[in-house]
C-alpha positions as CSV (number, residue, x, y, z in Angstrom):
1,X,15.9,-20.4,-26.9
2,X,19.6,-19.9,-25.8
3,X,19.2,-23.5,-23.8
4,X,17.3,-25.0,-27.7
5,X,21.1,-24.2,-29.5
6,X,23.2,-25.8,-26.6
7,X,21.8,-29.2,-26.7
8,X,21.9,-29.5,-30.7
9,X,25.6,-27.7,-30.1
10,X,26.2,-30.7,-28.0
11,X,25.1,-33.1,-30.0
12,X,26.5,-31.6,-33.1
13,X,29.6,-32.0,-31.3
14,X,29.0,-35.8,-30.8
15,X,28.5,-36.9,-34.7
16,X,31.4,-35.3,-35.7
17,X,33.3,-37.5,-33.2
18,X,34.8,-36.2,-30.2
19,X,32.9,-36.0,-27.1
20,X,34.8,-34.9,-24.4
21,X,37.1,-31.2,-25.4
22,X,40.7,-31.1,-24.9
23,X,43.3,-28.3,-24.0
24,X,43.4,-26.3,-27.0
25,X,45.7,-26.9,-29.6
26,X,47.1,-29.8,-27.4
27,X,47.6,-32.5,-29.3
28,X,44.3,-34.6,-28.3
29,X,42.5,-31.0,-29.7
30,X,44.9,-31.0,-32.8
31,X,44.3,-35.1,-34.0
32,X,40.6,-35.3,-33.0
33,X,40.0,-33.0,-36.4
34,X,38.7,-33.9,-39.4
35,X,41.5,-32.7,-41.0
36,X,43.8,-34.4,-39.8
37,X,42.1,-37.2,-39.8
38,X,42.0,-36.9,-43.4
39,X,45.8,-36.4,-43.6
40,X,46.5,-39.5,-41.9
41,X,44.4,-41.6,-43.2
42,X,45.4,-40.6,-46.8
43,X,48.5,-43.0,-46.9
44,X,46.2,-45.7,-45.7
45,X,42.9,-45.3,-48.5
46,X,45.9,-44.5,-51.8
47,X,47.7,-47.2,-50.1
48,X,44.2,-49.8,-49.9
49,X,43.4,-48.9,-53.2
50,X,46.2,-49.4,-55.3
51,X,46.4,-53.0,-53.3
52,X,43.4,-54.0,-54.8
53,X,44.6,-53.4,-58.1
54,X,47.6,-54.7,-58.7
55,X,46.4,-57.6,-56.0
56,X,43.5,-57.9,-58.2
57,X,44.2,-57.2,-61.6
58,X,40.2,-57.5,-62.4
59,X,39.6,-54.6,-60.1
60,X,37.5,-52.5,-61.8
61,X,34.8,-55.5,-62.5
62,X,34.0,-58.0,-59.5
63,X,37.0,-58.5,-57.8
64,X,37.8,-61.6,-55.6
65,X,39.3,-59.7,-52.5
66,X,36.8,-56.9,-51.0
67,X,35.7,-55.2,-47.4
68,X,32.0,-55.3,-47.9
69,X,31.2,-52.0,-46.3
70,X,33.3,-50.3,-49.8
71,X,30.8,-52.3,-51.8
72,X,28.3,-51.6,-49.9
73,X,29.6,-47.9,-50.3
74,X,31.0,-48.8,-54.2
75,X,27.2,-50.0,-54.5
76,X,25.2,-46.8,-53.0
77,X,27.2,-44.7,-55.6
78,X,26.9,-46.7,-58.2
79,X,23.0,-46.1,-57.7
80,X,23.5,-42.5,-57.3
81,X,25.3,-42.3,-61.0
82,X,28.4,-42.8,-60.9
83,X,30.1,-45.2,-63.6
84,X,31.2,-48.6,-62.6
85,X,34.9,-47.6,-64.0
86,X,35.0,-45.0,-61.8
87,X,33.0,-46.4,-58.6
88,X,36.1,-48.4,-57.6
89,X,37.6,-44.6,-56.9
90,X,34.5,-43.0,-55.2
91,X,34.2,-44.7,-51.8
92,X,38.0,-42.9,-50.8
93,X,36.4,-40.1,-52.8
94,X,33.4,-39.9,-50.4
95,X,35.4,-40.5,-47.5
96,X,38.1,-36.7,-48.4
97,X,34.9,-35.1,-49.4
98,X,33.2,-36.2,-45.9
99,X,36.6,-35.4,-43.8
100,X,36.4,-32.2,-45.7
101,X,32.8,-31.3,-45.1
102,X,33.5,-32.1,-41.3
103,X,36.5,-29.6,-41.3
104,X,33.9,-27.2,-42.9
105,X,31.2,-27.0,-40.9
106,X,33.2,-28.0,-37.5
107,X,34.8,-24.0,-37.9
108,X,37.8,-25.4,-35.8
109,X,41.9,-25.0,-37.3
110,X,42.8,-26.1,-40.5
111,X,46.4,-25.4,-39.6
112,X,48.1,-28.4,-39.3
113,X,51.2,-30.3,-38.3
114,X,53.1,-33.5,-39.7
115,X,55.1,-34.2,-36.9
116,X,52.5,-34.9,-35.2
117,X,52.1,-38.2,-37.6
118,X,54.1,-40.6,-36.4
119,X,52.6,-40.2,-32.5
120,X,49.3,-40.5,-33.8
121,X,50.5,-44.0,-35.9
122,X,52.1,-44.7,-32.1
123,X,49.0,-44.1,-30.5
124,X,47.2,-45.8,-33.3
125,X,49.1,-49.2,-32.2
126,X,49.3,-49.0,-28.8
127,X,45.5,-48.8,-28.5
128,X,44.5,-51.7,-31.1
129,X,46.9,-53.6,-28.4
130,X,44.4,-54.8,-25.8
131,X,42.1,-55.7,-28.4
132,X,45.1,-58.3,-29.7
133,X,45.8,-59.6,-26.2
134,X,42.1,-59.8,-25.9
135,X,41.9,-61.3,-29.0
136,X,44.8,-63.9,-27.9
137,X,43.1,-64.9,-24.4
138,X,39.8,-65.9,-26.3
139,X,41.8,-67.8,-28.6
140,X,43.7,-69.5,-25.7
141,X,40.6,-70.6,-23.7
142,X,39.0,-72.0,-27.4
143,X,42.5,-74.4,-27.4
144,X,41.6,-75.5,-24.3
145,X,38.5,-77.0,-25.5
146,X,39.8,-77.8,-28.8
147,X,42.8,-79.1,-30.8
148,X,43.7,-76.0,-32.9
149,X,45.9,-73.7,-33.8
150,X,43.5,-71.4,-35.5
151,X,43.6,-67.5,-34.7
152,X,40.0,-67.4,-34.0
153,X,39.3,-64.3,-33.4
154,X,42.0,-63.9,-35.9
155,X,40.4,-60.2,-37.0
156,X,37.7,-57.6,-36.7
157,X,37.1,-57.7,-40.4
158,X,37.7,-61.5,-40.6
159,X,36.2,-63.3,-42.3
160,X,33.3,-61.3,-43.7
161,X,35.7,-58.5,-44.9
162,X,37.0,-60.7,-47.0
163,X,35.0,-61.6,-50.2
164,X,35.1,-64.6,-52.5
165,X,32.8,-63.8,-54.9
166,X,32.2,-67.6,-57.0
167,X,32.1,-67.2,-60.1
168,X,35.2,-65.0,-60.5
169,X,37.1,-68.1,-58.0
170,X,36.4,-70.2,-60.2
171,X,37.2,-68.6,-63.3
172,X,41.0,-67.4,-61.8
173,X,42.6,-70.4,-59.7
174,X,42.3,-74.1,-59.9
175,X,41.4,-74.8,-56.3
176,X,39.9,-73.3,-53.1
177,X,44.1,-73.2,-51.6
178,X,44.9,-71.2,-54.5
179,X,42.4,-68.5,-53.6
180,X,43.2,-68.0,-50.4
181,X,44.4,-64.3,-49.7
182,X,47.9,-64.2,-48.0
183,X,49.5,-61.7,-46.0
184,X,50.0,-59.1,-48.4
185,X,45.8,-59.1,-49.2
186,X,45.0,-59.5,-45.8
187,X,47.1,-56.7,-45.0
188,X,45.6,-54.5,-48.2
189,X,41.6,-54.9,-46.9
190,X,42.4,-54.6,-43.1
191,X,43.3,-51.3,-44.4
192,X,40.6,-50.9,-46.0
193,X,38.5,-52.6,-43.4
194,X,39.6,-50.1,-41.0
195,X,38.5,-46.7,-43.1
196,X,35.5,-48.3,-44.3
197,X,33.8,-50.0,-41.8
198,X,34.9,-46.8,-39.3
199,X,33.0,-44.7,-41.8
200,X,29.9,-46.6,-41.9
201,X,29.5,-48.3,-38.3
202,X,30.6,-45.5,-36.4
203,X,30.7,-42.5,-38.3
204,X,27.9,-43.0,-40.6
205,X,25.6,-45.3,-38.5
206,X,25.9,-43.4,-34.9
207,X,25.6,-40.3,-35.5
208,X,22.0,-41.7,-37.5
209,X,21.0,-43.2,-34.6
210,X,21.9,-40.3,-32.0
211,X,19.4,-37.9,-34.0
212,X,16.8,-40.8,-34.3
213,X,17.3,-41.6,-30.8
214,X,17.3,-37.8,-30.1
215,X,16.2,-35.5,-32.3
216,X,12.9,-37.6,-33.3
217,X,12.5,-39.6,-30.2
218,X,13.6,-37.5,-27.5
219,X,15.5,-39.7,-25.4
220,X,18.3,-38.7,-22.9
221,X,21.7,-38.2,-24.2
222,X,23.4,-40.7,-21.8
223,X,20.1,-43.2,-22.9
224,X,20.6,-42.1,-26.5
225,X,24.6,-42.3,-26.8
226,X,24.5,-46.2,-24.7
227,X,22.0,-47.6,-27.2
228,X,23.5,-46.1,-30.0
229,X,26.4,-47.6,-29.5
230,X,25.0,-51.1,-28.5
231,X,23.8,-51.5,-32.0
232,X,26.2,-50.5,-34.0
233,X,28.7,-52.9,-32.0
234,X,26.2,-55.6,-32.5
235,X,25.2,-54.6,-36.2
236,X,29.1,-54.5,-36.4
237,X,29.5,-58.3,-35.3
238,X,27.0,-59.6,-36.8
239,X,27.6,-58.5,-40.0
240,X,31.4,-60.7,-40.0
241,X,28.3,-63.4,-40.1
242,X,25.0,-62.5,-42.0
243,X,26.0,-60.2,-44.8
244,X,23.8,-58.3,-47.0
245,X,25.4,-57.6,-50.9
246,X,23.8,-57.1,-54.1
247,X,19.9,-57.3,-52.9
248,X,20.9,-60.4,-51.2
249,X,21.6,-61.9,-47.8
250,X,24.6,-64.5,-47.2
251,X,26.2,-66.2,-44.8
252,X,30.0,-64.8,-45.0
253,X,31.1,-67.0,-41.7
254,X,29.3,-69.8,-39.6
255,X,27.9,-68.2,-36.2
256,X,30.3,-68.3,-33.1
257,X,29.5,-66.9,-30.1
258,X,32.7,-66.4,-28.8
259,X,34.0,-64.0,-32.1
260,X,30.0,-62.7,-32.0
261,X,31.2,-61.3,-28.6
262,X,34.8,-60.2,-29.5
263,X,33.5,-58.6,-32.6
264,X,31.0,-56.8,-30.4
265,X,33.4,-55.7,-27.8
266,X,35.3,-54.6,-30.6
267,X,32.4,-52.4,-31.5
268,X,31.9,-51.0,-27.9
269,X,35.9,-50.1,-27.8
270,X,35.9,-48.5,-31.3
271,X,32.8,-46.7,-30.8
272,X,34.7,-45.1,-27.7
273,X,37.5,-44.2,-29.5
274,X,35.7,-42.4,-31.8
275,X,33.6,-40.6,-29.6
276,X,36.7,-39.3,-27.5
277,X,39.4,-39.2,-30.7
278,X,37.6,-38.8,-33.8
279,X,37.5,-41.1,-36.6
280,X,40.4,-40.8,-37.5
281,X,42.7,-42.2,-34.3
282,X,39.4,-44.8,-34.8
283,X,40.3,-45.7,-38.2
284,X,43.8,-46.1,-38.0
285,X,43.5,-48.0,-34.7
286,X,41.5,-50.6,-36.4
287,X,43.7,-50.6,-39.6
288,X,46.6,-51.2,-37.1
289,X,44.7,-54.2,-35.9
290,X,44.1,-56.3,-38.4
291,X,47.3,-55.9,-40.0
292,X,48.8,-56.9,-36.6
293,X,46.7,-59.9,-35.9
294,X,47.6,-60.4,-40.1
295,X,51.5,-60.6,-39.2
296,X,50.9,-62.7,-36.0
297,X,48.3,-64.9,-37.8
298,X,51.4,-66.0,-40.8
299,X,54.5,-66.2,-38.5
300,X,52.3,-67.6,-35.2
301,X,49.7,-70.0,-36.8
302,X,50.7,-70.3,-40.1
303,X,46.7,-68.8,-41.0
């Protein structure tokens, strides 16, 4: 009986996003807590919500620019009963509620040090750097085969995370060039993707797959982790090419093996971060990757 309780405890620890134990009250231990994730990500959440309002004045209806994972949450919460005018803020409320719930059930300390925020931001930037370098290397190899200056893996979230609703684009813009999002819009959506894609594909999907493989199919923990990571990473990458919105499948971007493999690798990388550093650092690293990639595109590739 004690053994079963220990096994369940081990599974729960992975489910909350921290696979390894760190020295008590060390920087890595403190910043892996859900309360740290909540406070660290709260400015990003607010920035995304305000950004979508000021960039798209019709944000309470069908907007031109939206993160797919955000829309999934929005549709689900509308289905549960949230009104259409409140649904735009409901996903943000859901993130806050989930992190608060995880903090409560984890029974970890509620103490928070604001002095850890700057190191967390620096850590996220450093953790985003390997993906930036990999993307640049892949782009360089593509450019050797093609005469193009497009940063092919410009963002883990692009292009599928930036939604162009054709009826809104037609109504609000005179041509396709006018509908093209600017730097600020890409930064806003990149930050939203960092939060909501990590919520869907890491915090929710990986935990759900772990429950399926371990609790129902009785797989060994190592095999369950490997399968959950691979499946979540592949789905994360695939949804940038084929997206399901409002009950319909659609192609959001032409399939490209290089981009698909890159995003799958990115999904595995983010899953690794999620297992070791928790949701806050993972979502922050994803968001900072998108911000850096947007700036690189704008400065060096004019994209």
